[in-house]
C-alpha positions as CSV (number, residue, x, y, z in Angstrom):
1,M,-0.2,0.2,-0.1
2,T,1.5,3.2,-1.0
3,P,2.6,5.4,2.6
4,R,-0.4,7.2,3.8
5,K,1.2,10.8,3.1
6,L,0.3,14.2,4.4
7,F,-3.4,15.3,3.7
8,V,-3.3,19.2,3.1
9,Y,-7.0,20.7,4.4
10,I,-7.9,23.3,2.1
11,P,-10.2,25.6,3.7
12,V,-14.2,24.5,2.6
13,F,-15.3,27.2,1.4
14,C,-12.4,27.8,-1.4
15,L,-13.4,24.7,-2.9
16,V,-17.0,25.3,-3.1
17,F,-16.4,29.1,-4.6
18,F,-13.7,27.2,-7.2
19,S,-16.2,24.1,-8.2
20,L,-19.1,27.0,-8.8
21,L,-16.3,28.9,-11.4
22,V,-15.6,25.7,-12.8
23,L,-19.1,24.9,-13.1
24,Q,-20.2,28.2,-15.1
25,S,-16.6,27.9,-17.4
26,G,-16.6,24.3,-18.5
27,C,-19.9,22.7,-18.9
28,S,-20.8,24.1,-22.5
29,R,-22.7,21.6,-24.9
30,S,-22.4,22.9,-28.4
31,S,-19.1,22.6,-28.5
32,S,-17.7,19.4,-29.9
33,T,-14.3,19.7,-28.7
34,P,-13.4,17.6,-26.3
35,A,-12.5,18.4,-22.8
36,S,-8.6,18.0,-21.9
37,P,-8.3,15.1,-19.4
38,E,-7.5,18.0,-17.0
39,K,-10.1,20.5,-17.9
40,A,-12.3,17.2,-17.3
41,A,-10.8,16.3,-14.3
42,S,-11.1,19.9,-12.4
43,Q,-15.3,19.8,-14.1
44,M,-15.2,16.7,-12.0
45,L,-13.3,17.7,-8.8
46,A,-16.0,20.8,-9.0
47,W,-18.8,18.9,-9.3
48,N,-18.5,16.4,-6.8
49,L,-17.4,19.3,-3.8
50,K,-20.6,21.1,-4.8
51,T,-22.3,18.0,-4.6
52,T,-20.7,16.6,-1.4
53,V,-19.3,19.3,0.5
54,E,-21.8,22.5,-0.4
55,A,-24.9,20.1,-0.3
56,Y,-23.4,18.7,3.3
57,N,-22.8,23.0,4.6
58,K,-26.3,23.2,2.8
59,V,-28.2,20.3,4.3
60,G,-25.9,18.0,6.1
61,T,-26.2,17.4,9.9
62,K,-23.9,19.1,11.2
63,N,-22.1,19.3,14.7
64,A,-18.9,21.1,15.6
65,V,-17.6,17.9,17.4
66,W,-17.7,15.9,13.2
67,N,-17.4,18.4,11.1
68,D,-13.8,18.9,10.4
69,S,-13.3,15.0,9.7
70,A,-16.7,15.5,7.1
71,R,-15.2,17.4,5.1
72,K,-12.1,16.3,5.0
73,C,-14.3,13.1,4.3
74,L,-16.0,15.0,1.5
75,I,-13.3,16.6,0.0
76,A,-10.8,13.7,-0.8
77,F,-13.6,11.5,-2.1
78,S,-14.1,14.2,-4.4
79,H,-10.4,14.1,-5.2
80,S,-10.7,10.2,-5.3
81,R,-13.4,11.2,-8.0
82,A,-11.9,13.7,-10.3
83,G,-8.7,11.5,-10.4
84,D,-7.2,14.8,-10.4
85,S,-4.2,13.8,-8.6
86,P,-4.0,10.1,-8.9
87,N,-0.9,9.6,-6.7
88,E,-2.8,11.0,-3.4
89,P,-4.0,8.4,-1.1
90,W,-6.9,9.9,-1.6
91,N,-9.5,6.9,-0.3
92,V,-7.4,6.2,2.9
93,V,-8.2,10.1,3.8
94,V,-11.7,9.2,2.9
95,S,-11.3,6.2,4.8
96,T,-10.0,7.6,7.7
97,N,-11.7,10.9,8.9
98,A,-15.3,9.2,7.5
99,A,-14.5,6.7,10.6
100,A,-13.5,9.4,12.5
101,A,-16.7,11.1,11.8
102,V,-18.9,7.9,12.7
103,E,-16.7,7.6,16.3
104,A,-17.5,10.9,16.8
105,G,-21.3,10.3,16.6
106,C,-21.8,11.6,13.1
107,N,-25.1,10.1,11.4
108,D,-25.3,12.4,8.5
109,P,-26.7,9.9,5.6
110,M,-23.9,11.0,3.2
111,I,-20.9,10.2,5.6
112,T,-22.6,6.6,7.0
113,Y,-22.4,6.0,3.1
114,L,-18.4,6.7,2.6
115,Y,-17.9,5.3,6.2
116,I,-19.8,1.8,4.7
117,R,-18.0,1.6,1.6
118,F,-14.3,3.0,3.0
119,A,-14.2,2.3,6.0
120,L,-16.5,-0.5,7.5
121,P,-14.8,-3.5,9.1
122,Q,-14.5,-6.4,6.9
123,T,-17.1,-8.5,7.2
124,N,-17.9,-12.1,5.5
125,S,-21.2,-11.8,5.5
126,K,-22.3,-10.6,2.1
127,V,-26.3,-9.9,3.7
128,E,-25.0,-7.9,6.1
129,F,-23.2,-5.8,4.3
130,A,-26.1,-5.9,1.3
131,T,-28.5,-4.4,4.0
132,R,-26.5,-2.0,4.9
133,L,-26.1,-0.2,1.9
134,Y,-30.2,-0.7,1.8
135,Q,-30.5,1.1,4.6
136,T,-28.1,3.5,4.1
137,A,-29.8,4.5,0.1
138,N,-32.4,4.9,1.9
139,A,-32.0,7.2,4.5
140,I,-30.0,9.4,1.8
141,N,-33.0,9.1,-0.6
142,A,-35.0,10.7,2.0
143,S,-32.5,13.4,2.9
144,S,-32.5,17.0,0.6
145,Y,-28.8,15.6,-0.7
146,P,-28.2,15.9,-4.1
147,V,-29.8,13.6,-6.6
148,V,-26.7,12.2,-8.1
149,R,-25.8,11.1,-4.2
150,K,-28.8,9.4,-4.1
151,L,-28.0,7.7,-7.6
152,Y,-24.6,6.2,-6.9
153,A,-26.0,4.8,-3.4
154,T,-28.9,3.3,-4.5
155,M,-26.8,1.7,-7.4
156,R,-23.5,0.5,-4.5
157,A,-27.3,-1.0,-3.0
158,I,-28.1,-2.8,-6.3
159,E,-24.9,-4.5,-6.7
160,Q,-24.7,-5.6,-3.5
161,Y,-27.8,-7.4,-3.6
162,Y,-27.3,-9.1,-6.5
163,Y,-24.0,-10.1,-4.9
164,A,-26.3,-11.1,-1.7
165,Y,-29.1,-13.3,-3.0
166,D,-30.7,-14.9,-5.4
167,T,-34.0,-11.9,-7.0
168,R,-35.0,-14.9,-8.5
169,T,-36.2,-16.8,-5.3
170,N,-35.7,-14.1,-2.6
171,I,-39.0,-12.6,-2.7
172,T,-37.9,-10.2,-0.3
173,A,-35.2,-9.1,-1.8
174,R,-36.8,-9.1,-5.0
175,D,-39.0,-7.0,-3.4
176,E,-36.6,-4.7,-2.4
177,S,-34.1,-4.9,-5.5
178,F,-37.2,-4.2,-7.5
179,G,-37.7,-0.7,-5.6
180,L,-34.1,-0.4,-5.9
181,L,-34.1,0.0,-9.5
182,T,-37.4,1.7,-9.9
183,T,-35.8,4.7,-7.6
184,L,-32.7,4.5,-10.4
185,L,-34.8,4.6,-13.2
186,E,-36.0,7.6,-11.6
187,Q,-32.9,9.0,-10.1
188,V,-31.0,8.4,-14.0
189,D,-33.6,10.5,-15.5
190,Q,-34.0,13.1,-13.2
191,T,-29.3,13.2,-12.8
192,L,-29.0,13.0,-16.5
193,S,-31.2,16.3,-17.2
194,D,-29.3,19.0,-14.9
195,K,-27.4,20.9,-17.3
196,T,-24.3,21.4,-15.7
197,I,-22.9,17.7,-15.2
198,P,-19.3,17.0,-16.5
199,S,-20.0,14.8,-19.8
200,R,-17.7,12.0,-17.5
201,E,-19.7,11.9,-14.5
202,A,-22.9,11.2,-17.6
203,S,-21.2,8.2,-19.0
204,E,-20.1,6.5,-15.6
205,I,-23.4,6.9,-15.1
206,A,-24.5,5.6,-18.2
207,N,-22.3,2.6,-18.6
208,Q,-23.1,1.7,-14.8
209,T,-26.7,2.0,-15.5
210,L,-26.6,-0.3,-18.0
211,D,-24.6,-3.2,-16.8
212,L,-27.0,-3.1,-14.2
213,A,-30.0,-3.2,-15.9
214,G,-28.2,-6.1,-17.9
215,R,-28.0,-8.1,-15.0
216,T,-31.7,-8.4,-13.8
217,D,-34.9,-9.8,-15.4
218,F,-37.2,-6.7,-13.8
219,F,-36.6,-4.7,-16.6
220,N,-36.1,-4.8,-20.1
221,K,-32.6,-3.3,-21.0
222,T,-33.6,-1.4,-23.6
223,M,-35.8,0.7,-21.7
224,F,-32.9,2.3,-19.9
225,Y,-31.3,2.8,-23.0
226,D,-33.8,5.0,-24.5
227,R,-34.6,6.7,-21.0
228,I,-31.0,7.7,-20.7
229,E,-30.3,8.5,-24.4
230,Q,-33.3,10.6,-24.4
231,A,-31.3,12.8,-21.3
232,L,-28.1,12.3,-23.1
233,M,-29.2,13.6,-26.6
234,K,-30.5,16.8,-25.0
235,N,-27.8,17.5,-22.6
236,F,-25.0,16.2,-24.8
237,S,-25.7,16.7,-28.9
238,G,-22.5,17.8,-29.5
239,D,-20.8,15.1,-27.4
240,Y,-19.2,11.9,-28.9
241,L,-21.2,10.4,-25.4
242,P,-24.5,10.0,-26.8
243,W,-23.6,8.5,-30.3
244,Y,-20.7,6.2,-28.2
245,L,-23.3,4.5,-25.8
246,K,-25.7,4.3,-29.5
247,G,-23.3,2.4,-31.4
248,S,-22.4,0.7,-28.0
249,H,-26.2,-0.7,-27.8
250,E,-26.2,-1.0,-31.7
251,I,-23.5,-3.8,-31.3
252,E,-25.2,-5.1,-28.1
253,V,-28.2,-5.5,-29.7
254,G,-26.6,-7.5,-33.3
255,W,-24.8,-9.5,-31.4
256,N,-27.9,-10.8,-29.1
257,A,-29.5,-11.3,-32.6
258,R,-26.5,-13.5,-33.7
259,G,-25.6,-15.6,-30.5
260,R,-22.3,-16.3,-29.8
261,G,-22.0,-19.6,-31.0
262,Y,-19.9,-20.6,-34.3
263,A,-21.5,-19.6,-38.1
264,D,-23.0,-22.8,-38.4
265,T,-25.0,-22.3,-35.7
266,V,-26.8,-18.6,-36.7
267,T,-30.0,-18.8,-38.7
268,K,-30.5,-16.1,-41.0
269,E,-32.1,-14.0,-39.4
270,G,-29.8,-13.7,-37.3
271,W,-26.5,-12.8,-39.7
272,A,-29.4,-10.8,-41.6
273,Q,-30.0,-8.3,-37.4
274,L,-26.8,-8.2,-36.8
275,A,-25.3,-7.1,-40.0
276,T,-28.4,-4.5,-40.0
277,N,-27.4,-3.7,-36.0
278,L,-23.3,-3.0,-37.1
279,V,-24.7,-0.3,-40.4
280,A,-26.7,1.5,-37.5
281,A,-23.7,1.4,-34.7
282,R,-20.7,1.6,-37.6
283,G,-22.1,5.5,-38.6
284,D,-23.0,5.9,-34.5
285,L,-19.0,5.2,-33.3
286,E,-17.4,6.9,-37.1
287,H,-19.2,10.0,-36.0
288,A,-18.6,9.6,-32.1
289,W,-14.7,9.9,-33.0
290,K,-15.0,12.6,-35.3
291,L,-16.4,14.9,-32.0
292,N,-13.6,13.1,-30.2
293,P,-10.9,11.5,-31.2
294,K,-9.4,11.3,-27.6
295,E,-11.3,8.2,-26.0
296,P,-9.7,4.9,-26.2
297,K,-13.8,3.3,-25.8
298,T,-15.0,4.3,-28.9
299,A,-11.6,2.6,-31.1
300,I,-12.2,-0.5,-29.4
301,Q,-15.9,-0.3,-30.3
302,M,-15.2,-0.2,-33.5
303,M,-12.8,-3.2,-33.3
304,M,-16.7,-4.8,-32.5
305,V,-18.0,-3.5,-35.8
306,V,-15.2,-4.7,-37.6
307,L,-15.1,-8.4,-36.1
308,G,-18.8,-8.8,-36.6
309,Q,-18.6,-7.0,-40.6
310,G,-15.9,-8.7,-41.6
311,S,-14.1,-6.0,-42.3
312,D,-9.7,-6.4,-43.9
313,R,-7.1,-6.4,-41.4
314,K,-5.9,-3.0,-42.2
315,E,-9.0,-1.6,-40.7
316,M,-9.0,-3.2,-37.8
317,E,-5.3,-2.4,-37.5
318,L,-6.4,0.9,-37.4
319,W,-9.1,1.4,-35.1
320,F,-6.2,-1.4,-32.7
321,N,-3.4,1.2,-33.1
322,R,-5.8,4.4,-32.4
323,V,-6.2,2.5,-29.0
324,M,-3.0,1.9,-27.8
325,E,-1.7,5.1,-28.8
326,L,-4.1,6.9,-26.3
327,D,-4.0,3.9,-23.7
328,T,-0.6,1.7,-23.8
329,N,-2.2,-0.8,-21.4
330,N,-5.4,-1.6,-22.7
331,Y,-6.0,-5.0,-22.9
332,T,-9.4,-5.3,-24.1
333,A,-8.3,-3.4,-27.2
334,C,-5.9,-6.2,-26.9
335,W,-8.1,-9.5,-26.5
336,N,-10.2,-7.8,-29.5
337,K,-7.8,-7.9,-31.7
338,E,-6.4,-11.6,-30.5
339,E,-10.4,-12.9,-31.5
340,Y,-10.1,-10.9,-34.8
341,L,-7.3,-13.3,-35.4
342,Q,-7.9,-16.6,-34.0
343,A,-8.5,-19.4,-36.7
344,K,-12.6,-19.4,-35.4
345,W,-12.4,-15.9,-37.7
346,Y,-10.2,-13.8,-40.2
347,G,-6.5,-15.4,-38.4
348,T,-4.6,-18.8,-38.0
349,D,-3.4,-19.8,-34.7
350,E,0.5,-18.6,-35.7
351,E,-1.3,-14.9,-36.0
352,A,-3.0,-15.3,-33.1
353,V,0.4,-16.8,-31.3
354,A,2.5,-14.1,-32.8
355,F,0.8,-11.2,-31.7
356,G,0.4,-12.6,-28.2
357,R,4.5,-12.9,-28.3
358,E,4.3,-9.6,-29.4
359,C,2.5,-8.1,-26.5
360,V,5.2,-10.1,-24.0
361,R,8.1,-8.5,-25.6
362,S,6.3,-5.1,-26.1
363,T,8.5,-2.6,-24.3
364,R,5.6,0.1,-24.0
365,W,2.5,-1.7,-23.5
366,G,1.9,-2.9,-19.8
367,G,-0.8,-3.6,-17.2
368,Q,-2.8,-6.7,-18.2
369,V,-1.4,-7.2,-22.2
370,P,1.1,-9.6,-21.4
371,L,-1.4,-12.0,-20.1
372,T,-2.8,-11.8,-24.7
373,L,-0.8,-14.8,-25.4
374,V,-2.2,-16.7,-22.1
375,F,-5.5,-16.3,-24.0
376,A,-4.5,-17.2,-27.1
377,H,-3.0,-20.2,-26.0
378,S,-6.7,-20.4,-24.3
379,E,-8.3,-19.8,-27.0
380,I,-6.6,-22.2,-29.2
381,N,-7.5,-25.0,-26.1
382,S,-11.0,-24.5,-26.4
383,R,-11.2,-26.0,-29.7
384,L,-9.8,-28.6,-28.5
385,S,-11.4,-32.0,-27.2
386,G,-10.3,-35.1,-25.0
387,A,-6.6,-35.9,-25.0
388,A,-5.4,-33.4,-26.9
389,K,-7.1,-30.6,-25.2
390,T,-5.4,-32.2,-21.6
391,E,-1.7,-32.7,-23.9
392,Y,-1.6,-29.5,-25.3
393,W,-0.9,-27.3,-21.8
394,K,2.2,-30.1,-21.4
395,Q,3.9,-29.1,-24.9
396,P,7.0,-27.2,-23.8
397,E,6.6,-24.5,-26.4
398,V,3.1,-23.5,-25.5
399,W,4.3,-23.9,-21.5
400,G,7.1,-21.4,-22.4
401,D,4.8,-19.0,-23.4
402,I,2.4,-19.0,-20.8
403,K,5.6,-18.6,-18.1
404,S,7.5,-16.0,-20.3
405,A,3.3,-14.4,-19.7
406,Y,2.5,-14.2,-16.6
407,D,6.6,-13.7,-15.5
408,R,6.2,-10.6,-17.5
409,F,2.5,-10.0,-16.2
410,F,4.3,-9.5,-12.5
411,E,7.2,-8.0,-14.2
412,L,5.4,-4.9,-14.4
413,N,2.0,-5.7,-11.6
414,P,4.5,-6.9,-9.0
415,T,1.2,-6.5,-6.4
416,E,-1.5,-8.2,-8.1
417,T,-0.9,-11.0,-6.2
418,Y,-4.4,-12.6,-7.0
419,V,-3.5,-13.5,-10.9
420,Y,-1.1,-16.6,-9.2
421,N,-4.2,-18.5,-8.9
422,D,-4.1,-18.3,-12.7
423,Y,-0.7,-18.9,-12.9
424,A,-0.6,-21.9,-10.5
425,L,-3.5,-23.6,-12.5
426,H,-1.6,-23.4,-15.9
427,A,1.6,-24.7,-13.9
428,Y,-0.5,-27.9,-12.8
429,Q,-2.0,-28.1,-16.1
430,A,1.4,-28.4,-17.5
431,E,2.4,-30.4,-14.6
432,Q,5.0,-27.9,-14.0
433,W,5.7,-29.3,-10.3
434,A,8.9,-26.5,-9.3
435,V,7.1,-23.9,-10.6
436,L,3.7,-24.9,-9.2
437,N,5.6,-24.9,-5.0
438,E,6.4,-21.7,-6.1
439,L,3.9,-20.2,-7.5
440,I,1.7,-21.7,-3.9
441,P,3.0,-19.7,-0.7
442,K,3.0,-16.7,-2.8
443,F,-0.8,-16.6,-2.8
444,T,-2.5,-14.4,-1.1
445,T,-5.7,-15.2,-1.5
446,T,-6.8,-18.3,-3.3
447,N,-9.9,-18.9,-5.9
448,Y,-11.2,-22.5,-5.2
449,N,-13.7,-22.2,-7.9
450,M,-11.1,-21.7,-10.3
451,F,-9.4,-24.9,-9.0
452,G,-12.6,-26.9,-9.1
453,G,-13.4,-26.8,-5.4
454,R,-11.7,-27.1,-2.4
455,G,-11.1,-30.2,-2.5
456,Q,-9.5,-30.5,-5.7
457,F,-7.2,-27.5,-4.9
458,D,-6.4,-29.2,-1.9
459,A,-5.4,-32.6,-4.0
460,M,-3.6,-30.6,-6.4
461,I,-1.6,-29.4,-3.1
462,V,-1.1,-32.8,-2.1
463,L,0.9,-33.7,-5.5
464,A,2.3,-31.0,-5.9
465,K,4.3,-31.2,-2.5
466,A,4.6,-35.2,-3.3
467,H,6.7,-34.0,-6.5
468,K,8.7,-31.8,-4.0
469,N,9.8,-34.4,-1.8
470,G,10.2,-37.1,-4.8
471,D,7.8,-39.2,-3.7
472,L,7.0,-39.1,-7.4
473,Q,8.9,-39.1,-10.0
């Protein structure tokens, strides 16, 4: 964890004054010129200060005993949302001051919400955490805080309900989550209709809402999409955002109509629907790119259009390079290119593996990009069956690729220890016992499901130790 730095307290009235200036000067919707990262961060900071600190000063539950901690908590939360100073430990400042305020007796719903999200001691009870978030969402929704703060509290409660309950069979949880989703739909309408909301904030709200809507059977996701699109077109017609969302929606509808199986499983109607949707998506996304050629998400979605339309490799490479020029660690773009190069689409196994190796060797690309080579081999393996499927991982050349990918990943990301689970599974499949025995002590958490359950994992450990002790040769 990053060492905690000294948090310099900026007087609240200065920050609020600053927020109002930025909101007044930086929120025009008529210009198609995208905001610079710095300006976007300033707009996000101003918006979040206005809807947290200023709101607390106006409608919060204040007391001299906890006011200082509460305001520091909200200021740090606003910086965290803005991402304006990425090296500052804002989450630590949020959790520390939220805890201090609550310990001093603060029962303000916004501070309570941040305490639960960032400072509440870990609990193994998913249901207990869902209950706390549900109660806090109801408290914020009953308060006079701005609707955007209510919206995010509602979202987090819904997410936890999905995680804690099977809402298809638990009637109480189903009724409560239905109520939350109904509330969310209205909150999205109100929030996205606010002409002062920054584009980046609107984008996050739209994407998160559509994700939640797609994980329930209560509502048709298209209904959520239609409401979001209407609001965004009113406020952001000159911005890339509504066009990006329109294009993304067309892609999703088209691929859902096609299905995810091989070509010989697709109906004539499925192909026709995909083709129609991808033509519309291309137009929307090309317009989004024209409005903002600095947004890598648009180029990523265009790669999906290229894949579905069977466009030539030159166009795929064009959009891939546009993404990587903007975001050198973009694993999704590498995943999309890897998919395009697979033999089941438009490439060969040799081309797919060659690109994966390029991702490992690259000195410009980082993050999860080296794991593209693991994905390449996993895709090839998925088309095999029987003994060939099992023996594939044991081939020296394949294992060499797998090891090089994980070693490069950990060279770039030494703290991402959860990935040791994946590395260990591949070592086990390749019967690389020495490597497996080196990896097991590095686990900080164990995903037993990945190994087929706790019993299978324990059996793997026994087998690995037997090889280590020389019992099996």
